[in-house]
C-alpha positions as CSV (number, residue, x, y, z in Angstrom):
1,M,4.2,2.2,-5.9
2,F,6.8,0.8,-8.2
3,G,7.7,-2.8,-7.3
4,W,5.6,-3.0,-4.1
5,N,3.7,-6.2,-3.4
6,W,0.0,-6.1,-2.7
7,D,0.1,-6.8,1.1
8,S,2.6,-4.0,1.6
9,I,0.5,-1.5,-0.5
10,A,-2.6,-2.4,1.5
11,Q,-0.7,-1.5,4.7
12,E,0.7,1.7,3.3
13,C,-2.7,2.9,2.1
14,T,-4.1,2.4,5.6
15,Q,-1.1,3.8,7.5
16,F,0.0,6.7,5.3
17,L,-1.4,7.2,1.8
18,G,-5.0,7.6,2.8
19,P,-4.4,9.9,5.9
20,A,-1.9,12.0,3.9
21,G,-4.6,12.7,1.2
22,Y,-3.2,10.8,-1.8
23,G,-6.0,10.4,-4.3
24,A,-4.8,7.3,-6.2
25,I,-1.9,4.9,-6.5
26,Q,-0.5,3.1,-9.6
27,I,0.6,-0.5,-9.1
28,S,3.0,-2.7,-11.0
29,P,1.6,-4.9,-13.8
30,P,-0.6,-7.5,-11.9
31,Q,-0.7,-10.3,-14.5
32,E,1.4,-13.5,-14.7
33,T,4.9,-12.7,-16.2
34,V,8.1,-14.4,-17.0
35,T,10.2,-15.4,-14.0
36,G,13.3,-13.4,-12.9
37,D,14.5,-10.8,-10.5
38,Q,14.9,-7.9,-12.9
39,W,12.3,-5.2,-12.8
40,W,11.5,-5.5,-16.5
41,T,10.3,-9.1,-16.1
42,D,7.1,-7.5,-14.8
43,Y,6.6,-6.1,-18.3
44,Q,6.6,-9.4,-20.1
45,P,3.2,-11.0,-19.7
46,V,2.7,-14.8,-20.0
47,S,-1.0,-14.9,-19.3
48,Y,-3.7,-12.7,-17.8
49,K,-4.0,-14.7,-14.7
50,L,-3.7,-12.5,-11.7
51,E,-1.0,-14.4,-10.1
52,G,2.4,-12.8,-10.2
53,K,5.4,-11.8,-8.2
54,R,3.4,-9.1,-6.3
55,G,0.8,-11.6,-4.9
56,T,-2.3,-13.6,-5.7
57,R,-5.7,-12.6,-7.1
58,E,-7.1,-12.6,-3.5
59,Q,-4.3,-10.5,-2.2
60,L,-4.9,-8.0,-5.0
61,A,-8.5,-7.8,-4.2
62,T,-7.8,-7.3,-0.5
63,M,-5.3,-4.5,-1.2
64,I,-7.8,-2.7,-3.5
65,D,-10.5,-2.9,-0.8
66,A,-8.1,-1.6,1.9
67,C,-7.1,1.4,-0.3
68,H,-10.7,2.2,-1.2
69,R,-11.6,2.2,2.5
70,V,-9.3,5.1,3.1
71,G,-10.2,7.0,-0.1
72,V,-7.4,5.9,-2.4
73,K,-8.1,4.7,-5.9
74,V,-6.0,2.0,-7.5
75,Y,-4.7,2.2,-11.1
76,A,-2.9,-0.8,-12.7
77,D,-0.1,-0.7,-15.1
78,A,-1.6,-2.4,-18.2
79,V,0.9,-4.2,-20.5
80,I,-1.2,-4.8,-23.6
81,N,1.1,-4.1,-26.5
82,H,3.1,-7.3,-26.3
83,M,3.8,-10.6,-24.5
84,T,7.3,-12.0,-23.8
85,G,10.6,-11.6,-25.5
86,S,11.9,-15.1,-24.9
87,D,11.6,-18.3,-26.9
88,A,9.9,-20.5,-24.3
89,G,9.5,-20.9,-20.6
90,M,7.1,-21.0,-17.6
91,G,5.5,-18.1,-16.0
92,T,5.2,-17.0,-12.4
93,A,1.8,-18.9,-12.1
94,G,3.1,-22.0,-13.8
95,S,1.8,-21.4,-17.3
96,S,4.0,-22.6,-20.2
97,Y,4.6,-20.5,-23.2
98,E,6.5,-20.1,-26.4
99,H,7.4,-16.7,-28.0
100,Y,4.3,-16.7,-30.2
101,N,2.2,-19.3,-28.4
102,Y,0.3,-18.7,-25.2
103,P,-2.0,-21.6,-24.6
104,G,-5.6,-20.7,-24.1
105,I,-5.0,-17.1,-25.1
106,Y,-2.8,-16.4,-28.2
107,T,-1.4,-18.3,-31.1
108,T,1.0,-17.2,-33.8
109,D,-1.8,-15.5,-35.7
110,S,-2.4,-13.2,-32.8
111,F,0.8,-11.3,-33.4
112,H,2.2,-8.9,-35.9
113,H,5.0,-10.3,-38.0
114,C,5.8,-7.0,-39.7
115,G,8.5,-8.1,-42.1
116,L,9.8,-4.5,-42.2
117,A,13.0,-4.7,-40.4
118,P,15.6,-7.4,-39.4
119,G,14.2,-9.8,-36.8
120,D,10.9,-7.9,-37.1
121,N,12.3,-5.4,-34.5
122,I,11.6,-1.7,-34.8
123,A,14.6,0.1,-36.5
124,D,13.1,3.4,-37.7
125,Y,10.9,5.6,-35.5
126,D,10.1,7.8,-38.4
127,N,8.2,4.9,-39.9
128,R,4.7,4.7,-38.2
129,Q,4.0,1.2,-39.4
130,Q,7.3,-0.1,-37.9
131,V,6.7,1.5,-34.6
132,Q,3.2,0.1,-34.3
133,T,3.5,-3.3,-35.9
134,C,7.1,-4.4,-35.4
135,Q,8.5,-5.7,-32.2
136,L,9.9,-3.5,-29.4
137,V,13.2,-5.2,-28.5
138,N,12.0,-8.7,-29.5
139,L,8.8,-8.5,-27.4
140,A,6.1,-10.5,-29.3
141,D,3.9,-7.7,-30.7
142,L,0.1,-8.3,-30.3
143,A,-2.1,-7.7,-33.3
144,T,-4.2,-5.1,-31.4
145,D,-6.0,-4.3,-34.6
146,T,-7.7,-7.7,-34.7
147,P,-11.1,-8.5,-33.0
148,N,-9.9,-11.6,-31.1
149,V,-6.9,-9.8,-29.5
150,Q,-9.0,-6.8,-28.6
151,A,-11.5,-9.1,-27.0
152,S,-8.8,-10.9,-24.9
153,I,-7.2,-7.7,-23.7
154,A,-10.6,-6.2,-22.9
155,A,-11.6,-9.3,-20.9
156,Y,-8.4,-8.9,-18.9
157,L,-9.0,-5.2,-18.2
158,S,-12.6,-5.9,-17.3
159,D,-11.5,-8.6,-14.9
160,L,-9.4,-6.1,-13.1
161,L,-12.2,-3.6,-13.0
162,S,-14.4,-6.3,-11.5
163,L,-12.0,-6.5,-8.5
164,G,-12.2,-2.8,-8.0
165,I,-9.3,-1.4,-10.1
166,D,-10.2,2.2,-11.0
167,G,-8.1,2.9,-14.0
168,F,-5.0,2.1,-16.1
169,R,-1.7,3.3,-17.3
170,V,-1.4,1.9,-20.8
171,D,2.3,0.8,-21.1
172,A,4.0,1.3,-24.5
173,A,0.8,3.0,-25.9
174,K,2.9,4.6,-28.6
175,H,3.4,1.2,-30.1
176,I,-0.4,0.6,-30.3
177,A,-2.5,2.7,-32.8
178,A,-4.7,5.1,-30.9
179,T,-7.7,3.7,-32.7
180,D,-6.8,0.2,-31.4
181,I,-6.8,1.4,-27.8
182,S,-10.1,3.1,-28.4
183,A,-11.6,-0.1,-29.8
184,I,-10.3,-2.1,-26.8
185,L,-11.6,0.4,-24.3
186,A,-15.0,0.3,-26.0
187,R,-15.2,-3.4,-25.1
188,V,-14.3,-2.8,-21.4
189,S,-16.9,-2.9,-18.7
190,P,-17.4,-1.0,-16.5
191,A,-15.7,2.0,-17.9
192,P,-12.5,2.9,-16.0
193,S,-12.5,6.2,-14.2
194,Y,-9.0,7.2,-15.4
195,I,-6.7,6.3,-18.3
196,T,-3.1,7.5,-18.9
197,Q,-1.0,6.4,-21.8
198,E,2.8,6.2,-22.3
199,V,3.5,8.0,-25.5
200,I,7.0,9.4,-25.6
201,F,7.3,12.5,-27.9
202,G,10.0,12.3,-30.5
203,L,11.0,15.4,-32.5
204,G,9.9,15.0,-36.1
205,E,8.3,11.5,-35.5
206,P,4.9,10.8,-37.1
207,I,3.3,9.5,-33.9
208,T,2.4,12.3,-31.5
209,P,0.9,12.4,-28.0
210,N,-2.1,14.4,-29.2
211,E,-3.3,11.5,-31.2
212,Y,-4.2,9.7,-28.0
213,I,-6.1,12.3,-26.1
214,D,-9.6,10.9,-27.0
215,N,-8.7,7.8,-25.0
216,G,-7.7,9.6,-21.8
217,N,-4.7,11.4,-20.4
218,V,-1.3,11.1,-22.0
219,Q,2.1,11.2,-20.3
220,E,3.9,14.5,-21.3
221,F,7.6,13.6,-21.3
222,R,8.6,17.0,-22.5
223,Y,7.5,18.4,-19.1
224,T,9.8,16.0,-17.3
225,S,12.9,17.0,-19.3
226,T,12.0,20.7,-19.0
227,L,12.0,20.4,-15.2
228,R,15.2,18.5,-15.3
229,D,17.0,21.2,-17.4
230,A,15.6,24.1,-15.3
231,F,16.4,22.8,-11.9
232,S,19.8,21.4,-12.9
233,G,20.8,24.7,-14.5
234,V,21.1,23.4,-18.1
235,S,18.4,25.9,-19.3
236,A,17.6,29.4,-18.2
237,G,16.5,28.3,-14.7
238,I,13.3,27.8,-12.8
239,A,12.1,31.4,-13.0
240,Q,11.6,31.1,-16.7
241,L,9.1,28.2,-16.1
242,L,6.5,30.8,-15.4
243,D,7.1,32.6,-18.7
244,E,4.5,32.3,-21.4
245,G,5.1,29.5,-23.8
246,V,7.3,27.4,-21.5
247,I,4.7,25.3,-19.5
248,P,3.0,24.3,-21.6
249,G,5.4,24.6,-24.5
250,A,4.5,24.8,-28.1
251,G,2.8,21.6,-29.3
252,W,2.5,20.2,-25.8
253,L,-0.7,18.5,-24.5
254,A,-3.3,20.8,-23.0
255,S,-3.3,20.7,-19.2
256,G,-6.5,18.6,-19.0
257,D,-4.9,16.0,-21.3
258,A,-1.5,15.8,-19.6
259,N,-0.2,13.4,-17.0
260,V,3.1,14.9,-15.7
261,F,5.9,13.6,-13.4
262,V,9.3,14.6,-12.2
263,A,10.6,11.0,-12.9
264,N,9.2,7.6,-13.6
265,H,10.8,4.1,-13.4
266,D,12.3,4.4,-16.9
267,T,13.6,8.0,-16.8
268,E,15.3,7.5,-13.4
269,R,17.4,4.8,-15.1
270,N,18.2,6.6,-18.3
271,S,19.1,10.2,-17.2
272,E,16.1,11.6,-18.9
273,S,14.9,13.2,-15.7
274,L,16.0,14.3,-12.3
275,S,16.4,11.5,-9.8
276,I,16.9,10.9,-6.1
277,L,20.7,11.2,-6.8
278,S,20.4,14.7,-8.3
279,P,22.4,17.2,-6.3
280,S,21.2,20.1,-4.1
281,D,17.7,18.8,-3.4
282,T,16.6,19.6,-6.9
283,Y,14.6,16.4,-7.0
284,K,12.5,17.5,-4.1
285,L,12.1,21.0,-5.3
286,A,11.0,19.9,-8.7
287,H,8.2,17.9,-7.0
288,V,7.3,21.1,-5.1
289,F,6.9,23.0,-8.3
290,M,5.0,20.2,-10.1
291,L,2.5,19.9,-7.2
292,A,2.0,23.6,-6.8
293,H,1.7,24.5,-10.5
294,P,-1.7,23.7,-12.1
295,Y,-0.4,22.1,-15.4
296,G,-1.4,18.5,-15.9
297,T,-2.3,15.6,-13.5
298,P,0.7,14.9,-11.4
299,T,2.2,11.5,-10.5
300,V,4.9,10.9,-7.8
301,L,7.2,7.9,-8.3
302,S,7.7,5.8,-5.1
303,S,10.5,3.4,-5.8
304,Y,13.7,1.9,-4.4
305,E,17.5,2.2,-4.3
306,F,19.6,0.5,-7.0
307,N,23.1,0.3,-8.3
308,D,22.2,-1.9,-11.2
309,T,19.6,-0.5,-13.6
310,D,18.1,-3.9,-14.0
311,A,17.7,-4.5,-10.3
312,G,14.3,-5.6,-9.1
313,A,12.5,-4.6,-5.9
314,P,14.4,-5.1,-2.7
315,N,13.3,-7.0,0.5
316,G,11.3,-9.5,-1.4
317,A,9.0,-6.7,-2.9
318,V,7.8,-6.0,0.6
319,G,7.6,-2.2,0.6
320,S,9.0,-0.7,3.7
321,C,8.6,2.9,4.9
322,F,9.4,4.4,8.3
323,G,8.8,8.0,9.4
324,E,9.7,10.4,6.6
325,G,11.3,7.9,4.2
326,G,12.1,4.3,3.5
327,V,14.0,1.3,5.0
328,N,15.3,-2.0,3.7
329,G,16.3,-0.5,0.3
330,W,13.0,1.4,-0.3
331,L,13.0,5.2,-0.9
332,C,9.3,5.9,-0.2
333,Q,9.4,9.3,-1.9
334,H,5.7,9.7,-1.2
335,R,6.6,10.1,2.5
336,F,9.2,12.9,1.9
337,P,7.8,15.9,3.9
338,P,7.9,18.3,0.9
339,I,6.1,15.8,-1.4
340,A,3.5,14.8,1.2
341,G,3.0,18.4,2.3
342,L,2.6,19.6,-1.3
343,T,0.2,16.8,-2.1
344,A,-2.2,18.2,0.4
345,F,-1.5,21.7,-1.1
346,R,-2.4,20.3,-4.6
347,F,-5.8,19.1,-3.6
348,A,-6.7,22.2,-1.6
349,V,-5.8,25.0,-4.0
350,S,-7.5,26.3,-7.1
351,G,-7.2,29.3,-9.3
352,A,-4.7,30.4,-12.0
353,V,-1.1,31.3,-11.4
354,Q,-0.8,35.0,-10.3
355,N,1.5,37.3,-8.4
356,V,4.6,35.8,-10.0
357,Q,7.7,37.1,-8.2
358,K,11.3,36.4,-9.3
359,G,14.7,36.8,-7.6
360,T,17.6,35.2,-9.5
361,A,17.0,32.8,-12.4
362,Q,16.8,30.1,-9.9
363,Q,14.2,31.8,-7.6
364,V,10.5,32.1,-8.3
365,A,7.3,32.5,-6.3
366,F,3.7,32.5,-7.3
367,A,0.2,32.4,-5.9
368,R,-2.7,30.1,-6.9
369,G,-5.6,32.6,-6.9
370,A,-6.4,33.5,-3.3
371,T,-6.0,29.9,-2.0
372,G,-2.3,29.1,-2.1
373,F,1.3,30.4,-2.4
374,V,4.7,29.0,-3.0
375,A,8.2,30.3,-3.1
376,L,11.0,28.1,-4.4
377,N,14.7,28.9,-3.8
378,N,17.0,26.8,-6.0
379,E,20.1,28.7,-4.9
380,D,22.8,28.2,-2.3
381,A,21.9,31.5,-0.5
382,V,18.8,32.6,1.5
383,W,16.1,34.4,-0.6
384,S,14.7,37.3,1.6
385,G,11.9,39.7,0.8
386,A,8.3,40.7,1.2
387,F,6.2,38.4,-0.9
388,S,2.6,39.0,-2.2
389,T,0.9,35.8,-1.3
390,G,-2.7,36.7,-2.2
391,L,-3.9,34.9,0.9
392,P,-6.1,36.2,3.7
393,Q,-4.4,37.6,6.8
394,G,-3.4,34.9,9.2
395,N,-0.7,32.4,10.3
396,Y,-0.2,29.4,8.1
397,C,1.7,26.1,8.3
398,N,4.7,25.9,5.8
399,V,3.8,22.5,4.3
400,F,7.2,22.2,2.7
401,D,8.2,21.0,6.1
402,G,5.5,18.4,5.8
403,A,1.7,18.1,6.1
404,R,-0.1,19.1,9.3
405,N,-0.5,16.2,11.7
406,S,-3.7,14.6,12.8
407,T,-4.3,17.2,15.5
408,G,-3.8,20.1,13.1
409,D,-0.4,21.2,14.3
410,C,2.2,22.4,11.9
411,A,5.1,20.1,11.0
412,L,7.6,22.9,11.7
413,G,7.6,26.4,10.2
414,I,4.7,29.0,10.5
415,V,4.3,31.9,8.2
416,A,2.5,35.2,9.0
417,V,0.5,36.9,6.3
418,D,-0.5,40.5,7.0
419,A,-3.7,42.4,6.1
420,E,-2.4,43.2,2.7
421,G,-1.6,39.7,1.8
422,Y,2.2,40.0,2.2
423,A,4.6,37.8,4.1
424,A,8.2,38.7,5.0
425,L,10.2,35.5,4.3
426,N,13.7,34.3,4.4
427,V,13.5,31.2,2.1
428,P,16.3,28.9,3.1
429,P,18.8,27.7,0.4
430,R,17.6,24.8,-1.8
431,A,14.1,24.9,-0.1
432,A,10.7,26.4,-0.4
433,V,7.7,28.0,1.4
434,A,4.3,26.6,0.6
435,I,1.1,27.8,2.4
436,Y,-2.6,27.5,1.6
437,V,-6.0,28.2,2.9
438,G,-7.0,25.2,4.9
439,A,-3.6,24.7,6.5
440,E,-3.8,27.6,9.0
441,A,-1.7,27.3,12.1
442,P,-3.5,26.5,15.3
443,A,-4.7,29.4,17.4
444,G,-1.9,30.8,19.5
445,S,0.9,29.5,17.3
446,V,3.8,31.9,16.9
447,P,5.3,32.5,13.4
448,S,8.9,31.3,13.0
449,A,11.6,34.0,13.3
450,P,13.7,34.7,10.2
451,T,17.1,33.1,10.4
452,A,20.4,34.0,8.6
453,T,21.2,30.4,7.9
454,G,17.8,29.1,6.8
455,Q,18.1,26.2,9.1
456,G,15.2,24.8,11.0
457,G,12.4,25.6,8.5
458,L,10.8,28.8,7.5
459,D,11.1,32.0,8.5
460,S,8.5,34.7,8.4
461,L,7.7,37.8,10.3
462,P,7.4,39.1,13.0
463,T,11.2,39.2,13.4
464,A,10.8,39.7,17.1
465,A,9.0,36.5,17.6
466,P,10.7,33.8,19.7
467,V,11.9,30.6,18.0
468,P,9.9,27.7,19.6
469,S,12.0,25.3,21.6
470,P,12.3,21.8,20.3
471,P,10.3,19.2,22.1
472,P,12.1,17.5,25.0
473,S,12.4,14.1,23.2
474,A,13.5,15.2,19.7
475,P,13.5,12.3,17.2
476,K,16.8,10.6,16.6
477,S,18.1,7.8,14.5
478,V,18.1,4.3,16.0
479,S,19.6,1.2,14.6
480,F,18.2,-2.2,15.5
481,R,20.4,-5.3,15.1
482,V,19.7,-8.8,16.4
483,T,21.2,-12.3,15.8
484,Q,18.6,-14.9,14.9
485,D,19.8,-18.0,13.0
486,R,16.7,-20.2,13.2
487,T,14.5,-18.6,10.6
488,A,13.0,-20.5,7.6
489,F,12.8,-19.4,4.0
490,G,10.2,-16.6,3.8
491,D,10.4,-15.6,7.5
492,T,11.1,-12.0,8.5
493,V,12.5,-10.7,11.7
494,M,10.8,-7.5,12.9
495,V,11.0,-5.1,15.8
496,V,8.0,-3.6,17.6
497,G,7.8,-1.4,20.7
498,S,6.1,1.0,23.0
499,S,6.4,4.2,21.0
500,P,4.1,5.0,18.1
501,E,7.1,5.0,15.7
502,L,7.6,1.3,16.7
503,G,4.0,0.3,16.2
504,S,2.7,0.7,19.9
505,W,3.1,-3.1,20.4
506,D,1.0,-3.9,17.4
507,P,2.8,-6.6,15.5
508,T,1.0,-5.6,12.3
509,M,2.8,-2.3,12.5
510,A,6.3,-3.8,13.3
511,I,9.4,-2.7,11.4
512,P,11.0,-5.3,9.2
513,L,14.7,-6.1,9.5
514,T,16.8,-7.5,6.7
515,T,19.7,-9.8,6.3
516,D,21.6,-11.3,3.4
517,E,24.1,-14.1,2.7
518,K,27.0,-12.0,3.9
519,T,25.5,-10.7,7.2
520,F,23.3,-13.7,8.2
521,P,22.4,-14.4,11.1
522,L,22.6,-10.7,11.9
523,W,19.3,-8.9,11.0
524,S,19.1,-5.1,11.0
525,A,16.9,-2.1,10.2
526,T,19.2,0.6,8.8
527,S,17.6,3.7,10.3
528,A,14.5,3.8,12.3
529,S,13.5,7.1,14.1
530,T,11.9,7.3,17.5
531,G,12.2,9.7,20.4
532,G,13.3,9.4,24.0
533,S,13.4,6.1,25.9
534,F,11.2,3.2,24.9
535,E,10.7,-0.6,25.3
536,Y,10.9,-3.0,22.4
537,K,11.0,-6.7,21.4
538,Y,11.8,-8.7,18.3
539,L,9.5,-11.1,16.6
540,I,9.4,-13.4,13.6
541,K,6.7,-13.2,11.0
542,T,6.6,-16.5,9.3
543,A,5.9,-17.0,5.6
544,S,2.4,-18.1,6.5
545,G,1.8,-14.9,8.6
546,E,2.2,-16.5,12.0
547,I,3.8,-14.2,14.7
548,Q,6.4,-15.7,16.9
549,W,7.6,-13.4,19.8
550,E,11.0,-13.7,21.5
551,A,10.9,-14.4,25.2
552,D,10.4,-11.9,28.0
553,P,11.5,-9.4,29.4
554,N,10.9,-6.4,27.2
555,R,14.0,-4.6,26.1
556,S,14.8,-1.0,27.0
557,G,15.8,1.3,24.2
558,P,17.6,2.8,22.5
559,P,19.8,-0.3,21.9
560,S,23.5,0.2,22.5
561,G,24.7,-2.5,20.1
562,A,23.7,-5.7,18.5
563,D,21.1,-7.8,20.4
564,T,20.8,-11.6,20.9
565,W,17.5,-13.2,20.4
566,Q,15.9,-14.1,23.8
567,D,14.8,-17.7,23.9
């Protein structure tokens, strides 16, 4: 949940993440940091006070409790290699600091002053001592090999655990000796349930990811670049990903030690991975592969739009999702139907990869024992055939179209598997089929008919089956705009209405609108989806949390243009 504040995470855990079956989330660094709007200011600690841009200590604790109540664990991004990169200033909680002096925590003796390169900054990644005792781009490098520093870091991590944090991602772990991390974790109480460590592999470099496996999982960046190259056509294609020696590749982490991802907050900015801007839905398809294939522990990045790679979180860090995606500058990848659907698949299936079937170099299908099956088509033409799924006979929901809803109905496509375990499929271009035991279609459901175009989901036998008609009130895009010029700093204009998509008149479920200096006093939500006719009203949520409704009567939707606030 990159850049999200604590209140919005609590809401998203309750509304979507828990019901969708996500097992854990990773939050941005929670400690006091330098001030600034850039995302990387979150990675420059000033103190270990839990008062930062994302919220207060109390809001953090409330968020953790809310996520736990719906079965979602919470991991914190732990910045323990360094402090700030600036000479002096004041942090987000009001703490003053200098580059090598952090009152009450660290003095100049608490830092490495390596003397091995100009400005004490890392210049040679082939030199282990430089990498682990010199500064990473001027960030004051903590002497993590000393007892006092280890004790301070351990106290910070223990404090987070006392609030209910379940585990940690150790930022810049490559720049900390593995033995130092081990010594720090030995001081932490209670023991975290999960650790992952950022150790970027560099060919020929002395520091390797495998050094860190005794501490917990390690992020396998070679996996990320392998998926990028396969799905973008730089390498031999996605079919070869199932060949022996590709995943895992030679020298890679063992599956039980690896934390894998299609993209993270760094790689989506430096072209070292696929991104939301990658063409032909390769970003979504790569997530399907990652979540269906058994290698590693997968992480899904949920982030925001940006044009400037330094840009911080939009909308005041209030994460905003709606329907199958995001609003107000947020992407909400965790809500994309293929990602949410395959997350449920991941937790439900077991067994080794088998029944590997290939079409072109960009088409591959495989089963996970007798529990799940996936077919990926990274081509611009339909992939048709009879596929050996390994599944028992029956009708299954295609979860590429999204997870089943709360009543057990399929999101869209239904796949029929015969008594021999085969399914006749037309896999649409740049799409996939994913079915599993536990996501059977409700009794009486009719399998989707094969289509020539691949539109409208997936496509299995029997070919004579009718295509179900769409519901009478098919979802459509609706834009909400209202003029309101009497808001105070920190206030948010929101819309709520009679439909479930608009919160069913519950102001805590209202959709936030945005404005800026160019458009004020016009507030808007860029693309909210609802179906049919509905009633709605606007409200203001003040900085203190008070709700102020506009006057009666209720409005009738969908709106035909910009509204004016009703006094």
